[in-house]
C-alpha positions in Angstrom: -14.5 -2.3 30.4 -14.2 -1.2 26.9 -15.0 -1.9 23.4 -12.8 -0.9 20.7 -14.1 -1.9 17.3 -11.6 -1.2 14.9 -11.7 -1.4 10.8 -8.2 -2.1 9.3 -7.0 -2.9 6.5 -6.1 -6.4 5.2 -3.0 -5.9 4.5 -2.2 -4.8 8.2 -5.1 -7.4 9.5 -2.3 -10.3 10.2 0.8 -8.4 12.2 -2.0 -5.5 13.8 -3.2 -9.1 15.1 0.0 -10.7 16.0 0.7 -7.8 18.2 -2.1 -7.2 19.9 -2.7 -10.8 21.3 1.3 -10.9 21.7 0.4 -7.9 24.4 -2.2 -10.2 25.7 -5.9 -8.6 24.1 -8.4 -11.1 23.1 -9.3 -10.2 19.2 -12.2 -10.9 17.5 -11.3 -10.6 13.9 -14.9 -10.5 11.6 -14.6 -10.0 7.6 -15.8 -7.1 6.0 -15.3 -5.2 2.7 -16.8 -1.5 1.5 -15.8 1.9 1.7 -13.4 4.1 -0.6 -12.5 1.6 -3.4 -14.5 -1.4 -1.9 -11.4 -2.8 -0.5 -11.0 -5.5 1.6 -11.0 -4.8 5.0 -11.3 -6.8 8.7 -13.4 -5.4 11.6 -12.0 -6.3 14.8 -13.2 -6.3 18.1 -11.3 -6.0 21.5 -12.2 -6.1 24.6 -10.5 -4.9 27.8 -9.9 -3.0 30.9 -9.9 0.3 30.6 -6.6 1.0 32.0 -5.5 -0.5 28.8 -7.1 1.3 26.2 -4.6 3.3 25.0 -1.7 0.6 24.6 -4.3 -1.4 22.4 -4.8 1.8 20.4 -0.8 2.8 20.5 -0.9 -1.0 18.7 -3.2 -0.8 16.1 -1.7 2.9 15.0 1.8 1.6 15.1 0.9 -1.7 12.8 -1.7 0.2 10.4 -0.7 2.9 8.4 -1.6 4.9 5.8 -0.1 4.8 2.0 0.0 5.7 -1.0 -1.8 4.1 -4.3 -2.6 4.5 -7.5 -5.6 4.1 -9.0 -7.5 4.3 -12.0 -8.8 7.6 -12.8 -12.2 7.5 -15.4 -14.5 10.0 -16.8 -18.1 10.0 -17.8 -18.8 12.1 -21.1 -21.4 11.9 -23.5 -19.1 9.7 -25.6 -18.8 7.0 -23.1 -15.8 6.2 -20.5 -13.2 7.9 -21.3 -9.6 7.0 -19.0 -7.0 9.0 -18.1 -4.1 9.2 -15.8 -4.5 7.5 -12.6 -4.2 9.6 -9.5 -2.3 9.0 -6.4 -4.9 8.4 -3.0 -4.2 7.6 0.4 -5.4 3.6 1.5 -4.9 2.1 4.8 -4.6 3.3 8.4 -7.4 2.5 10.8 -10.9 3.1 12.3 -11.2 3.1 16.0 -14.6 3.1 18.5 -14.0 2.9 21.6 -17.1 2.0 23.7 -18.1 1.7 27.1 -19.3 -2.2 28.0 -21.3 -3.1 30.9 -20.3 -6.6 30.7 -17.9 -8.3 29.9 -17.7 -12.5 30.1 -15.5 -15.3 28.2 -16.9 -18.3 28.4 
């Protein structure tokens, strides 16, 4: 048994969960935030058999795409906060952890 812990953008959460459930994966959703730009994230926990891990990872990869977004770029100087031209950064995608599980019960 494996536990897949994945952190996805809040924008991708519903499509990732919908597809995982469609393929009969059990998914637990935990709201989370932080990281780069303090944007909203969702942590998904997926318990599955060893032979289904690659399928789950494929689904997560397909439905949690990275994208570019413009963010404010500010500089702090002796004169205070100076605003400048926004910069383009990559956001989205997913972070995954696959962990061995000794026992998995659904009661």
